[in-house]
C-alpha positions in Angstrom: 18.2 -22.5 -0.6 19.7 -24.6 2.2 17.7 -27.6 1.1 19.3 -27.5 -2.3 22.8 -27.3 -0.7 22.0 -30.1 1.8 20.7 -32.4 -1.0 23.8 -31.7 -3.2 26.1 -32.2 -0.2 24.4 -35.5 0.7 24.6 -36.7 -2.9 28.3 -35.9 -3.2 29.0 -37.4 0.2 27.2 -40.7 -0.9 29.1 -40.8 -4.2 32.4 -40.0 -2.6 32.0 -42.7 0.1 
């Protein structure tokens, strides 16, 4: 699902920043 990927991407992005 795109929602799952989007959520994971956002989570990783926030942790990486």
